[in-house]
C-alpha positions in Angstrom: 27.7 -9.5 -4.9 24.9 -7.7 -6.7 23.1 -9.5 -9.6 20.3 -8.3 -11.8 16.6 -9.1 -11.1 13.5 -7.9 -12.8 10.4 -6.7 -10.8 7.0 -6.4 -12.4 4.0 -4.6 -10.8 0.4 -3.8 -11.7 -1.5 -2.0 -9.0 -5.1 -1.8 -8.1 -5.7 1.1 -10.4 -5.0 -1.3 -13.3 -3.7 1.5 -15.6 -0.2 0.1 -16.4 2.5 -2.5 -15.8 5.6 -1.0 -14.2 8.8 -2.9 -14.4 12.4 -2.4 -13.3 15.7 -4.2 -13.8 17.8 -3.7 -10.7 21.2 -4.8 -9.3 20.2 -6.3 -6.0 21.7 -7.8 -2.9 20.1 -8.1 0.5 20.5 -4.5 1.6 20.9 -2.6 -1.7 19.0 -2.1 -4.9 20.2 0.0 -7.8 17.7 0.4 -10.6 19.4 0.2 -14.0 16.4 0.1 -16.4 12.7 0.9 -16.2 9.7 0.3 -18.4 6.0 1.1 -18.2 3.4 -0.4 -20.5 -0.1 1.0 -20.4 -2.9 -1.5 -20.1 -5.5 -1.2 -22.9 -9.0 0.0 -22.0 -10.3 -3.4 -22.9 -7.9 -5.2 -20.6 -8.6 -2.7 -17.8 -12.3 -3.2 -18.2 -11.9 -7.0 -18.0 -9.8 -6.7 -14.8 -12.5 -4.4 -13.2 -15.3 -6.8 -14.3 -13.5 -9.7 -12.6 -12.6 -7.6 -9.6 -16.2 -6.5 -9.0 -17.7 -9.9 -9.7 -19.5 -8.7 -12.8 -17.8 -11.3 -15.0 -15.9 -13.8 -12.9 -16.8 -17.2 -14.4 -13.9 -19.6 -14.2 -13.2 -19.5 -18.0 -13.1 -15.7 -18.0 -10.7 -15.6 -15.1 -8.4 -18.2 -16.5 -8.2 -16.5 -19.9 -7.5 -13.1 -18.2 -4.8 -14.9 -16.1 -3.0 -15.9 -19.3 -3.5 -12.5 -21.0 -2.1 -10.7 -18.0 0.9 -13.0 -18.0 1.6 -12.2 -21.6 1.4 -8.5 -20.8 3.8 -8.9 -17.9 6.1 -10.9 -20.3 6.0 -8.0 -22.8 7.3 -5.7 -20.1 10.0 -8.1 -19.0 11.2 -8.5 -22.6 11.3 -4.8 -23.0 13.6 -4.5 -20.0 15.7 -7.5 -21.1 16.5 -5.8 -24.4 18.3 -3.1 -22.4 20.5 -5.6 -20.4 23.9 -6.9 -21.4 23.3 -10.2 -19.6 20.0 -12.1 -18.8 18.5 -11.4 -15.3 18.8 -14.0 -12.6 15.0 -14.1 -12.1 11.8 -12.2 -12.5 9.6 -11.3 -9.6 6.0 -10.6 -10.7 3.4 -9.3 -8.3 0.5 -10.0 -10.7 -2.8 -8.1 -10.9 -4.9 -8.4 -7.8 -8.5 -9.1 -8.6 -9.7 -10.3 -5.2 -8.1 -9.9 -1.7 -10.1 -11.7 1.0 -7.7 -12.5 3.9 -10.6 -12.9 6.2 -11.7 -15.8 4.0 -8.1 -17.0 3.7 -7.5 -16.3 0.1 -6.1 -13.7 -2.3 -6.0 -13.8 -6.1 -3.4 -12.2 -8.4 -3.5 -12.9 -12.1 -0.5 -13.3 -14.4 0.7 -16.9 -14.6 4.3 -17.3 -13.6 4.6 -20.4 -15.8 3.7 -18.4 -18.9 6.1 -15.5 -18.1 8.9 -18.0 -17.5 8.1 -19.9 -20.8 7.9 -16.6 -22.7 11.1 -15.0 -21.4 13.3 -18.1 -20.6 13.9 -16.6 -17.2 13.0 -18.2 -13.8 9.9 -16.4 -12.5 8.6 -16.0 -9.0 4.9 -15.1 -8.6 2.0 -15.7 -6.1 4.0 -14.0 -3.3 1.0 -13.5 -0.9 -0.4 -17.0 -0.5 2.2 -18.4 1.9 1.7 -15.5 4.3 -2.1 -16.0 4.2 -1.6 -19.8 4.8 0.4 -18.8 7.9 -2.5 -16.8 9.2 -1.4 -13.4 7.8 -3.1 -10.8 5.7 -0.8 -11.4 2.8 -0.3 -7.7 2.7 1.4 -5.4 2.7 4.6 -7.1 1.6 6.8 -4.1 0.8 7.7 -3.2 4.4 10.5 -5.8 4.4 12.0 -4.1 1.4 11.4 -0.6 2.9 13.3 -1.6 6.0 16.2 -3.0 4.0 16.4 0.1 1.8 15.2 3.1 3.9 15.6 2.2 7.5 17.5 4.5 9.9 19.0 4.1 13.3 18.9 7.9 13.8 15.3 8.9 13.2 11.7 7.4 13.0 10.6 7.3 9.4 7.3 6.6 7.6 7.2 5.3 4.0 3.8 6.1 2.5 2.9 4.3 -0.7 -0.1 5.9 -2.4 -1.3 3.5 -5.0 -4.9 2.5 -5.6 -4.9 1.7 -1.9 -2.5 3.6 0.4 -0.2 1.8 2.8 2.3 2.9 5.3 5.6 1.4 6.6 6.6 2.7 10.0 10.3 2.4 10.5 11.4 3.1 14.1 15.0 3.9 14.8 15.3 0.8 17.0 14.7 -1.4 13.9 11.1 -2.3 14.6 8.7 -2.2 11.8 4.9 -1.9 11.4 2.9 -1.6 8.2 -0.6 -1.8 7.0 -3.1 -0.4 4.5 -4.5 2.9 5.6 -7.5 2.9 3.2 -8.2 4.4 -0.2 -5.3 6.0 -2.0 -6.1 6.8 -5.7 -8.8 4.3 -6.3 -11.9 6.4 -5.3 -10.4 9.5 -6.9 -9.8 7.7 -10.2 -13.2 6.0 -10.3 -15.0 9.2 -9.5 -13.0 11.1 -12.1 -13.9 8.5 -14.8 -17.6 8.8 -13.9 -17.7 12.6 -14.3 -14.8 13.7 -16.5 -13.0 12.6 -19.7 -9.8 10.6 -19.2 -8.6 8.1 -16.6 -7.3 10.2 -13.7 -7.3 13.7 -12.2 -4.0 15.0 -13.6 -2.0 16.6 -10.7 -5.3 16.9 -8.8 -6.4 19.9 -10.8 -10.1 19.0 -10.9 -10.2 18.4 -7.2 -9.0 22.0 -6.7 -12.2 23.2 -8.3 -14.3 21.7 -5.5 -14.6 22.3 -1.8 -14.3 19.7 0.9 -17.7 18.6 2.1 -17.2 18.4 5.9 -20.3 16.2 6.4 -19.4 13.8 3.7 -15.8 13.6 4.9 -17.0 12.8 8.4 -19.3 10.0 7.2 -16.4 8.5 5.1 -14.0 8.6 8.1 -16.6 6.9 10.3 -16.1 3.6 8.4 -15.1 0.8 10.8 -12.0 -0.1 8.7 -10.2 3.0 9.8 -10.5 2.0 13.5 -9.6 -1.7 13.1 -6.5 -2.8 14.9 -3.5 -3.8 12.9 -2.5 -6.0 11.1 -5.0 -5.1 8.5 -5.3 -4.8 4.7 -8.0 -3.9 2.2 -8.6 -3.3 -1.5 -10.9 -1.8 -4.1 -13.3 -4.7 -3.6 -14.1 -2.8 -0.4 -13.3 0.8 -1.1 -15.1 1.5 -4.4 -17.9 3.6 -5.8 -20.4 1.1 -4.3 -19.0 2.0 -0.9 -19.2 5.7 -1.6 -22.7 6.0 -3.0 -24.7 5.4 0.2 -22.6 8.0 1.9 -23.6 10.7 -0.6 -26.5 13.0 0.2 -27.4 13.4 -3.5 -26.9 17.2 -3.6 -23.1 17.3 -3.8 -21.3 18.7 -6.8 -18.9 16.2 -8.4 -15.9 18.4 -7.9 -16.8 18.8 -4.2 -16.9 15.0 -3.9 -13.5 14.8 -5.6 -12.0 17.3 -3.2 -13.5 15.4 -0.3 -12.0 12.1 -1.5 -8.6 13.8 -1.7 -9.0 14.9 1.9 -10.1 11.4 2.9 -6.9 9.8 1.5 -4.8 12.5 3.3 -6.6 12.5 6.6 -6.6 8.7 7.0 -2.9 8.4 6.1 -2.0 11.1 8.6 -4.2 9.7 11.3 -2.6 6.2 10.9 0.9 7.5 11.0 0.3 9.7 14.0 -1.4 6.9 15.9 1.1 4.2 15.3 4.4 6.1 15.1 3.7 9.3 17.1 7.4 10.2 17.2 7.8 10.1 13.4 10.3 12.6 12.2 10.3 12.3 8.4 7.8 11.1 5.7 8.9 9.6 2.4 6.3 9.2 -0.3 6.1 6.8 -3.3 3.5 5.4 -5.7 1.4 7.1 -8.3 -0.2 9.5 -5.8 3.1 11.4 -5.6 2.1 12.9 -9.0 -1.1 14.4 -7.5 0.1 17.8 -6.5 -3.1 18.8 -4.7 -3.0 15.6 -2.6 0.6 16.2 -1.6 -0.3 19.8 -0.5 -3.1 18.3 1.5 -0.7 15.9 3.2 1.7 18.7 4.0 -1.1 20.6 5.7 -2.3 17.5 7.6 1.1 16.6 8.8 1.6 20.2 9.9 5.3 21.0 9.6 6.8 17.5 9.3 9.3 17.0 6.6 7.7 15.3 3.6 9.8 14.2 0.6 9.5 11.6 -2.0 11.8 8.5 -1.8 14.0 10.2 -4.5 15.5 12.0 -1.5 16.8 8.6 -0.3 18.0 7.4 -3.7 15.0 5.8 -5.3 12.5 7.2 -7.8 9.0 7.0 -6.2 7.4 5.7 -9.4 9.6 2.5 -9.3 9.7 1.6 -5.6 7.0 -1.1 -5.6 8.2 -2.8 -8.8 11.7 -2.8 -7.3 10.3 -4.4 -4.2 9.2 -7.4 -6.2 12.6 -7.7 -7.8 14.0 -7.8 -4.2 11.4 -10.3 -3.2 12.5 -12.5 -6.1 16.0 -12.2 -4.8 14.8 -13.2 -1.3 13.0 -16.2 -2.8 16.1 -17.6 -4.6 18.2 -16.9 -1.5 15.7 -18.8 0.6 15.3 -15.8 2.8 12.0 -14.5 4.3 10.1 -11.8 2.5 7.4 -11.1 5.1 7.4 -9.4 8.5 5.0 -11.2 10.9 4.5 -8.0 12.9 3.2 -6.4 9.7 1.1 -9.1 8.2 0.1 -11.1 11.3 1.6 -14.4 10.0 2.8 -16.9 12.6 6.4 -16.8 11.4 8.7 -15.3 8.8 8.5 -17.2 5.5 10.1 -17.6 2.1 7.5 -16.2 -0.3 6.5 -17.0 -3.8 6.1 -19.9 -6.3 9.1 -20.4 -8.5 8.6 -21.4 -12.1 11.5 -22.5 -14.3 11.4 -22.0 -18.1 
């Protein structure tokens, strides 16, 4: 029997909170309401300051934790106003400000206790810590959801989520699953755009079209050791950021050429990862904010050279809401005492029930 859960997500780009209300059981999710609340410039700057270590004193982090929780609660209440009955639970990913699995920790802000108290709804948060405690990367967590929603026993599929960081879920037709972060998705593109243009992002990739790919710069970027690391692996903007990019620049590049090259970097590393780890892939489904970057999608089509590439809308789910829906599903898994991770993906020693549950 399907019951309604809310999923809340704020990605590494820290531009907005996305939320869905969905009717969910173990193998199906039907989105019935959506909401997106932009984060203020001030809040985004505070997130970035903590993420980069510029301002990460304990008091600053704790206050931001509460402020993010209230922003998540605002989104949940907006969704609840559209529902006839209260949801069973809320699953909140939180806002990642530090992801250091090699040091055995990860930090997502947005206190579940505050969200539960504000909304009156049981809230599941801190999904990643259990997986890390079991020796895993704590990421990516969405492959279990991708398998449940998009798996096929007929063809090999790849689900490519292009958020701030890009990650892939490789769904073989025998039911086996692999997944990992491929590297930068939108994060470098967004930061470079903000440095050189007005606004927060390169709308549909139009500015990147004005530049030309710098082959030398692209080669230096692709030589980073992360791309050749074995799986499981995960990363974040604390690694792939403008500080990572700056030493690779020759100093003579035009800003638009760098943007075009960063677009190519995202596409090439996604394609190389899928080709290496699921060489027989037959179909690619895209989700995440990068789906709206037309220039990037064209680059991917060229790099994948003839493979069918669609958004997840082709298999019944709007690409903008896939990740938020995944955390509604993970909340369902938590209340059902069912695993939410896949050890072959994260490297954890065993499947585990994920998330801390806060009652109002």
